[in-house]
N, C-alpha and C positions, 0 to 999 in steps of 0.2 A: 504494500500500500504506500509506504513512504517513497519508494522508487517512482511510483506513478505520480505522486505529488511533485517530486523534484522535476520529472519530465514535463509535466504540465506547467510548472512555474517557469521552466526554461523557454517553453513555447510562447508564453505570455510576456516574457521579458523583452524589453526593447533592444537589448544587446544581442539577442538571438535572431539571426536572419537565415533563411534558407537560401543557399547559393549553389551554383553549379559552374565549374570551370570547363571551358571548351578550348583545349589546346588545338592550334591550327584549325580553326573552325571552317567547316565546309557547308555548301548549299548545293542543292540540285538545280541544274540549269534546264532550259527548255529542251535540250537534247537528251535528257534523262541521266546525264553523267553528273557526278559530284565534283565540284571545284572548290578551291580555297576561296574564302570570302574576301572580296575586294575591300580596300581601306575606305572607299567612298561609297555612299549610298546611291548616288547616281554619277554619271561620267564626270569625274573631276570636281564634283560638288558634294557638299555635306559629308565631309571626310572625318574619320576618327570616331569621336563619340556618337555622332548621329548614326553612322553605319552600325556601330556596336549596339546601340539601343534598338535599332530596327531588327537586328539579329536576335537580341534577347527577347524582344516581344514575340517573335516567331517561335521561340522556344517556350513561351508561356510565362516569362518573367517580366516584371514591370521596370526594372532598373538595371544599370550597369554598375557593378562594383569596381571593376578595373579592366583595363585593356592595354595590350602591348603591341606596338607596331612591328611588323616583319617587313623591312624595306626591300624593294627591288627583287621580289621573288621571281620576276621574269628572267633574271640573270641565272636562276637555278632551273630554268625550263619549267616553271610552274605557272599555270594560267589561273586567273581569278575570275569570279563571277560577281556581278554587281547586284546587290540585294533587291533593288527596285527595278532592275532590267535584266531578268533572268536569261534573256537571249543574248546579252552583251558580255563577251569575254574580253579580258585584257591579257595579253596584248592583242589577240584577235587580229583585226585588219590593220592594226597600228604597230608593226614590229618596231622595236626600239623605244616604244613608249614605256616609261617606268611604271611598273605595276607593283603596288604595295599591298600588303595583306596584314593580318593579325597573327602574332605568335600565340596569343591567348586572349580570350574574353572571359571574364567571370561575371555571370548574370546573377541577380539577386531579386528577392521578392520585396525587399525594403530599401528605401533610399539610403545611400552611403554618403556621409559628409566628410570633408577635410581629407580626402585622399587625392594625391596628385594625379592619379590616373583614372579617377572616377569621372563620370559625366558632369559632376558639379564643379570640376576644375576647368580652367581655361584650356583651349585647344593646345595640343602639343606643338612646340615650336618646330620649324623646319619642314612643315608640310601644310598643304592647304586645308584650312578648316572651313573656308567659304570660297566661292569663286573669286578670282581676281577681277575686279572691276575698275575701270578708269573712273576717277572722281569726276563728278559733274561740276563744272565750274560755271557759275552764274556770272553774267556781266556785272561789273561794279556799277553801283548807282552813284550819281553825283552826290556829294555831301550836301546835307540840308543846310541852308543858310538860316541862321538864327539872328533875328534883329532884336536888340535890347528894347525893352519897354520902359518908357519914361513916365 
């Protein structure tokens, strides 16, 4: 009986979270084969955390506990599949295009805070977290002239 109470208290504890590690995560593409998960959710967009979160949601988890990049897997003759475009493989028709993947994703049923590799942290440096856009420059307006009131 006491073991059952300890188990139930662990389940109710905010420190306990169900998590699952996925080393070298894979997804099935439209051709029916499994490929490594691409670093980006769509082609060169929403990379890192966003792609990891989409993968975790497909596995039935709500959050990403951590993730680790596996850069340039194309150099190891490994193709990746994009989570939102299952018919798109990298390098596919773009040989020489750098294809990054995940060494590991750890999914969780509870939010994880203050972890450098969780989705609550800023995007990892050195890779696109969002598409590169040229800034929109608006024409400068002439300065307003202010006349003193007497």
